C-alpha positions as CSV (number, residue, x, y, z in Angstrom):
1,X,0.0,0.0,-0.3
2,X,2.0,3.6,-1.0
3,X,1.1,6.4,1.1
4,X,1.6,9.6,-1.1
5,X,3.0,12.5,-0.5
6,X,2.4,15.7,-1.8
7,X,5.5,18.8,-1.7
8,X,3.3,22.0,-2.8
9,X,5.6,25.4,-2.2
10,X,5.9,28.7,-4.0
11,X,9.9,30.0,-4.2
12,X,10.5,33.2,-6.2
13,X,14.4,32.7,-6.2
14,X,15.1,29.3,-5.3
15,X,15.6,28.8,-1.6
16,X,11.9,27.2,-1.2
17,X,12.6,25.0,-3.9
18,X,15.9,23.9,-2.1
19,X,14.3,23.4,1.0
20,X,11.2,21.2,-1.0
21,X,14.2,19.1,-2.5
22,X,15.7,18.5,1.0
23,X,11.7,17.5,2.4
24,X,11.5,15.2,-0.3
25,X,14.8,13.4,0.0
26,X,13.6,12.6,3.6
27,X,10.3,11.2,2.8
28,X,11.5,9.3,0.2
29,X,13.6,7.1,3.1
30,X,10.1,5.8,4.1
31,X,9.2,2.6,2.1
32,X,6.7,2.5,-0.2
33,X,5.9,6.4,-0.4
34,X,5.7,8.4,-3.4
35,X,6.5,11.7,-3.6
36,X,5.2,14.2,-5.5
37,X,6.6,18.1,-6.2
38,X,4.2,20.9,-7.2
39,X,4.2,24.5,-7.2
40,X,1.3,27.0,-6.9
41,X,0.7,29.5,-9.8
42,X,2.3,32.8,-10.0
43,X,0.9,36.4,-9.3
44,X,3.5,38.7,-10.3
45,X,3.3,40.4,-13.7
46,X,6.2,39.0,-16.2
47,X,7.7,41.9,-16.2
48,X,8.6,42.6,-13.1
49,X,10.0,38.6,-12.6
50,X,12.5,39.7,-15.1
51,X,13.2,42.8,-13.3
52,X,13.8,41.2,-10.5
53,X,16.1,38.4,-11.3
54,X,13.3,35.8,-10.7
55,X,12.8,34.7,-14.1
56,X,16.4,33.5,-14.6
57,X,16.1,31.8,-10.8
58,X,12.9,30.5,-11.4
59,X,13.7,28.3,-14.6
60,X,15.4,25.8,-12.4
61,X,12.2,24.7,-11.4
62,X,9.8,25.5,-14.1
63,X,9.3,22.0,-15.2
64,X,7.8,21.3,-12.0
65,X,3.7,20.9,-12.4
66,X,1.3,23.5,-10.9
67,X,-1.0,21.7,-8.6
68,X,-4.7,22.1,-8.8
69,X,-7.1,22.3,-5.8
70,X,-8.6,18.6,-6.7
71,X,-5.9,17.0,-6.5
72,X,-4.9,17.6,-3.0
73,X,-7.3,14.8,-2.0
74,X,-5.6,12.0,-3.7
75,X,-2.6,12.8,-0.7
76,X,-2.1,11.0,2.3
77,X,0.5,14.1,3.5
78,X,0.6,17.5,2.4
79,X,3.8,19.3,2.7
80,X,4.0,23.4,2.1
81,X,6.6,25.6,1.3
82,X,6.1,29.1,1.3
83,X,8.6,32.0,1.8
84,X,7.6,34.7,4.4
85,X,5.9,38.1,3.6
86,X,6.0,40.3,6.3
87,X,5.6,37.4,8.3
88,X,2.6,35.8,6.7
89,X,2.5,33.4,3.8
90,X,3.0,34.6,0.1
91,X,0.1,36.0,-1.5
92,X,0.7,33.0,-4.4
93,X,0.5,30.5,-1.8
94,X,-2.9,32.4,0.3
95,X,-4.5,32.6,-3.1
96,X,-3.8,28.8,-3.9
97,X,-5.4,27.9,-0.5
98,X,-8.5,30.5,-1.1
99,X,-9.3,28.2,-3.9
100,X,-10.0,24.7,-1.5
101,X,-13.4,25.6,-0.2
102,X,-14.8,23.1,-2.1
103,X,-12.1,20.4,-0.6
104,X,-13.3,21.8,2.9
105,X,-17.2,20.9,2.0
106,X,-16.6,17.9,1.1
107,X,-14.6,17.1,3.4
108,X,-11.5,15.6,1.1
109,X,-8.5,16.6,3.6
110,X,-9.7,15.7,6.9
111,X,-7.1,13.6,8.7
112,X,-4.3,13.9,6.2
113,X,-1.4,14.9,8.0
114,X,-0.3,18.6,6.8
115,X,3.3,20.3,7.4
116,X,4.6,23.2,6.5
117,X,8.0,25.1,5.9
118,X,9.5,28.5,5.5
119,X,12.2,30.9,4.7
120,X,12.9,34.6,5.8
121,X,15.1,37.4,4.3
122,X,16.5,37.4,8.0
123,X,17.3,36.1,11.2
124,X,14.3,37.0,12.5
125,X,11.9,37.6,9.7
126,X,8.3,35.7,10.7
127,X,9.2,32.1,10.2
128,X,7.6,31.1,13.4
129,X,4.6,34.0,12.6
130,X,4.6,32.4,9.2
131,X,4.3,28.7,9.8
132,X,2.1,29.1,12.7
133,X,-0.4,31.5,10.8
134,X,-0.3,28.9,8.4
135,X,-1.2,26.1,10.6
136,X,-4.8,27.9,11.1
137,X,-5.8,26.8,7.7
138,X,-5.0,23.3,8.0
139,X,-6.8,23.5,11.1
140,X,-9.8,24.6,8.9
141,X,-9.6,21.8,6.7
142,X,-9.3,19.2,9.1
143,X,-5.5,18.2,8.9
144,X,-3.3,16.8,11.2
145,X,-0.3,19.1,11.7
146,X,3.0,17.8,12.4
147,X,6.5,20.0,12.8
148,X,9.5,19.0,13.9
149,X,10.4,17.4,16.9
150,X,13.7,18.2,18.9
151,X,14.3,14.5,18.6
152,X,15.8,16.7,15.5
153,X,19.0,17.7,17.0
154,X,19.9,20.0,14.4
155,X,17.5,22.7,15.9
156,X,19.6,23.5,18.9
157,X,22.6,24.1,17.3
158,X,24.3,26.9,18.7
159,X,27.8,27.2,16.4
160,X,26.4,29.2,13.7
161,X,23.3,31.1,12.4
162,X,20.7,28.8,11.2
163,X,16.6,28.4,10.4
164,X,15.0,25.6,12.6
165,X,12.1,25.7,14.7
166,X,9.5,22.9,16.3
167,X,7.0,24.4,13.4
168,X,8.6,23.8,10.7
169,X,11.9,23.7,8.8
170,X,12.9,27.0,8.1
171,X,16.0,29.2,5.8
172,X,17.2,32.5,5.5
173,X,17.9,34.3,2.4
174,X,19.4,37.4,3.6
175,X,18.9,40.9,2.7
176,X,20.2,40.4,-0.1
177,X,18.7,36.9,-1.4
178,X,22.1,35.7,-1.8
179,X,22.6,33.3,1.3
180,X,20.8,29.7,-0.2
181,X,20.2,27.1,2.6
182,X,22.9,25.9,5.1
183,X,23.4,22.2,5.4
184,X,22.2,22.1,8.8
185,X,18.6,23.7,7.4
186,X,18.5,21.3,4.5
187,X,19.4,18.6,7.4
188,X,16.2,19.1,9.3
189,X,13.8,19.7,5.9
190,X,15.1,16.0,5.2
191,X,14.1,15.6,9.0
192,X,10.9,16.9,8.4
193,X,10.2,14.8,5.2
194,X,11.0,11.6,6.8
195,X,9.2,12.1,10.0
196,X,6.2,13.4,8.0
197,X,6.1,10.8,5.8
198,X,6.1,8.2,8.7
199,X,3.5,9.2,10.4
200,X,1.5,9.6,7.1
201,X,2.6,5.8,6.4
202,X,1.6,4.9,10.0
203,X,-2.0,6.5,9.6
204,X,-2.6,5.3,6.6
205,X,-1.9,1.6,8.2
206,X,-3.8,1.6,10.8
207,X,-7.0,2.7,8.7
208,X,-6.2,-0.1,6.3
209,X,-7.0,-3.2,9.1
């Protein structure tokens, strides 16, 4: 019995994409798991993406398919990746979530694992508020929220400036956007992916008994 994992993200300059890849790698460590990556649609005008350099950065993951609301029902676990915008999720992710009214009405996401990871520009740029405010939507949809327990000891790394919260994996892009996820941050993301996939598989197997 295969457990279906969906990783749904928005990335402007590639930071969240790299984290999503790490989440996927961790999930794939669990046996009998199928992992799919999806993007949410872009909202920023093409000319602005070109001018900011985002268009060139997004080329690396442009082949990843766009998600449709009805597809979420196929998954056993949903892991969402979003950069922060003033302490909240980005507009692209909010726009997608706001299209889930039909799934909410049908209770199709009730009991599924839901997990969130993020990226900020600075060390105190709203990592925790972005993730925990995202959780509100997942709770309305009836999902079972999974974070990163302190069994992942990299959360307590004091030897470097690093992202990583008990609410979900995180990274910092820097004010100029040039900093990419560190190995410590990617390792926490891999842990989150494996942890969420393990719990999703356990729940699915339990329901089949």
